[in-house]
C-alpha positions, 0 to 999 in steps of 0.5 A, a space after each residue: 538494494 537501490 530501487 528506482 520507481 516511476 509512477 504515472 496516473 493519467 485521466 482523460 475526461 470526455 468534457 472539461 472537468 471543473 474543480 479537480 482535486 486529487 489527494 496523492 499518497 505517492 511519496 514514501 517515508 524513510 525508516 531504518 531499513 528504507 531510505 528515500 534518496 530522491 523523490 519528485 512529483 509532477 502534475 501537468 496542469 496549472 494548480 497548487 500542490 500542497 504537501 502535508 501528512 494525514 492522521 496515519 503519518 503518511 506523506 500527502 500532496 493535495 493538488 487543486 487545479 486552477 482551471 477546467 481540464 480535459 486531461 490530467 497526468 500525475 507522475 512521480 519518480 525517485 530512488 529508495 535504498 532498502 536493506 534486509 529487515 526480515 519483515 520487521 518495520 522499524 523507524 517510521 512515524 507511528 502517530 496512532 496507538 496500535 489498538 486503532 488497527 483492531 477496527 473493522 471497516 466496510 472493506 475489512 469486516 469479516 463474515 462468519 466464514 472468515 472468522 472460522 477460517 482465522 480461528 482454524 489457523 494453527 500456530 504457536 505464538 503470535 508470529 507463528 500464527 501470522 506466518 501460518 495465516 499468510 501462507 493459508 491465504 496465499 494457498 486458498 486464493 487465486 490471483 484474478 485481476 478481473 474478479 474484483 474492483 476497488 470497492 470489493 470487500 474482504 468477505 466477498 473476495 474470500 467467498 469467491 477465493 479470487 482477487 488481487 493484492 488489495 483483496 488478499 491484504 483486506 482478508 489478512 487484516 480482517 482475519 488478524 483483527 478477528 484474532 485480536 491482532 492489530 493489522 494495517 493495510 500497506 500500499 507500496 511497490 514490489 520490484 518486478 521486471 515488467 511494468 505494472 498496471 498498479 502498485 502493490 499492497 500487503 499487510 503489517 501486523 503487531 507482534 508482542 515484543 517485536 513490533 510491526 511485521 510485514 506480510 505479503 499474502 499475495 506472494 506468501 512471504 514476509 516483506 523483503 528489501 524488494 518491497 517499498 512501503 508508501 502509505 498505511 491505513 485501516 484499508 485501501 481507502 486510507 492508503 490509496 495512491 490517488 483519490 480525487 473529486 471533480 465536477 462535470 467532465 463526463 466519462 472518465 478514463 484512467 490509466 496507471 503505469 508503475 515501474 519498480 526496478 532494482 538498479 543493482 546498487 547495494 549499500 553496506 550496513 554502515 552506509 545504510 545506517 549513516 543515511 537513516 541518521 542523516 
């Protein structure tokens, strides 16, 4: 599947904002079953855009504005070729040991109710139990974009049984870690017919003798060729597409538009392997 992605984040400030800095995690990495064929990032203000990587192995771009701004727009576009991997995550940079992803954070610390929920999940081996956990979260939660915010933790979202993909993913990570299974947060894109007000999020968990496997509890499925993986971390804050700081500026208005569409192009297995080796 060849997926075209267009992503725009716009900021409007009531007054001129000084010292604007934005850390972007917008560029996907290539792996065995996900090949980035074209990618471009643009900022409509004068400044410096510096590429790098973070401790999780994500591509980063640090933008620093040269002068005060009243409006700032970040755009990226590109194409990614994906092939079926049945949820398996292969060929990506892995700078950290899996045990790192057993750590709880403020957004993923489970309460007693969540621990009891995790331990109640029936299943045979680790993979079966993770599939059961994925299905249980999907069945017990209701999607509600107005119920939570970026600072909502897993325990709060779980208690009210509602939230967005970020919340579903935090709950999955918290529950898996409570079972002693390393799990990490993934930000990325999921193919849809309509433009979205945000990207997507899902989780990856470590399965013995198989490696990292992707689970999308918001949709109750394993990851598919319709998923484009961009960044990973312990929680949303580690993998957020855009995080920034500024001085002044007054009231800020932010708008996000995301489009991830299937272009209809299909690669053969040999073409995919040739691209991954290039």
